[in-house]
C-alpha positions as CSV (number, residue, x, y, z in Angstrom):
1,X,0.0,0.0,0.0
2,X,1.0,3.6,-0.5
3,X,1.5,5.9,2.4
4,X,0.8,9.6,1.6
5,X,2.7,11.8,4.1
6,X,2.0,15.6,4.5
7,X,3.8,17.8,7.0
8,X,4.2,21.4,7.6
9,X,6.0,23.1,10.5
10,X,3.2,25.8,10.7
11,X,-0.3,25.2,11.9
12,X,-1.5,25.6,8.3
13,X,-4.3,23.2,7.4
14,X,-4.6,24.8,3.9
15,X,-1.0,23.8,3.2
16,X,-1.7,20.3,4.4
17,X,-4.7,20.1,2.1
18,X,-2.6,21.3,-0.9
19,X,0.0,18.7,-0.2
20,X,-2.6,15.9,0.2
21,X,-4.4,16.9,-3.0
22,X,-1.1,16.9,-5.0
23,X,-0.2,13.5,-3.6
24,X,-3.7,12.1,-4.2
25,X,-3.6,13.3,-7.8
26,X,-0.1,11.7,-8.1
27,X,-1.3,8.2,-6.9
28,X,-4.5,8.2,-8.8
29,X,-6.7,5.3,-8.1
30,X,-4.1,3.3,-6.1
31,X,-4.9,2.3,-2.5
32,X,-3.4,4.6,0.0
33,X,-3.4,5.7,3.6
34,X,-2.8,9.3,4.6
35,X,-0.5,10.4,7.4
36,X,-0.4,14.0,8.5
37,X,1.6,16.2,10.9
38,X,0.5,19.8,11.1
39,X,2.8,22.2,13.1
40,X,5.6,19.6,13.3
41,X,9.3,20.2,12.4
42,X,11.0,18.0,9.9
43,X,13.9,17.9,12.3
44,X,12.2,15.6,14.7
45,X,10.8,12.1,14.5
46,X,8.5,12.8,17.4
47,X,5.4,13.4,15.3
48,X,2.3,11.2,15.5
49,X,1.7,10.9,11.8
50,X,5.3,10.1,11.0
51,X,5.4,7.5,13.8
52,X,2.2,5.9,12.4
53,X,3.8,5.8,9.0
54,X,7.0,4.2,10.4
55,X,4.9,1.6,12.3
56,X,3.0,0.7,9.1
57,X,6.3,0.4,7.2
58,X,7.6,-1.9,9.9
59,X,4.6,-4.1,9.9
60,X,4.7,-4.4,6.1
61,X,1.5,-2.4,5.4
62,X,3.3,0.4,3.5
63,X,5.7,-0.3,0.7
64,X,5.8,3.2,-0.9
65,X,5.8,6.7,0.5
66,X,4.5,9.6,-1.5
67,X,5.0,13.2,-0.4
68,X,5.5,16.5,-2.1
69,X,9.2,16.9,-1.5
70,X,12.1,15.5,0.6
71,X,11.8,18.3,3.2
72,X,8.2,17.4,3.8
73,X,9.2,13.9,4.7
74,X,12.3,14.7,6.9
75,X,15.2,17.1,7.1
76,X,17.4,14.1,7.9
77,X,18.9,12.6,4.7
78,X,20.3,9.6,6.7
79,X,16.8,8.7,7.9
80,X,15.5,8.9,4.3
81,X,18.4,6.7,3.1
82,X,17.6,4.2,5.9
83,X,14.0,4.0,4.8
84,X,15.1,3.4,1.2
85,X,17.7,0.8,2.3
86,X,14.9,-1.5,3.6
87,X,13.2,-1.5,0.2
88,X,10.7,1.3,0.7
89,X,10.1,3.3,-2.5
90,X,9.9,7.1,-2.0
91,X,8.2,9.3,-4.6
92,X,8.3,13.0,-4.5
93,X,5.4,14.7,-6.3
94,X,7.4,17.8,-7.2
95,X,10.5,16.0,-8.3
96,X,11.3,13.0,-10.5
97,X,10.7,9.6,-8.9
98,X,13.5,8.8,-6.5
99,X,13.7,5.5,-4.9
């Protein structure tokens, strides 16, 4: 399943909705679950939506992550590389497919 992740460090639900719409348009009719963190820094892992996404990756529910950009997923390139190293595909809507 695809995990759509949206995050902003500001309490800006309009921005979250823009991210979710872009990601939904990107995945089309595929099955997906949405994970959201509003008002959460990309510098921390202590975000409920991100933790739920990681839990679903660990239990095998999510095999692909879709988000609008790398900075919306995490500011930690080592974390992103670690996610990729276990076979999880990461797709960024506003960049070419990476993963």
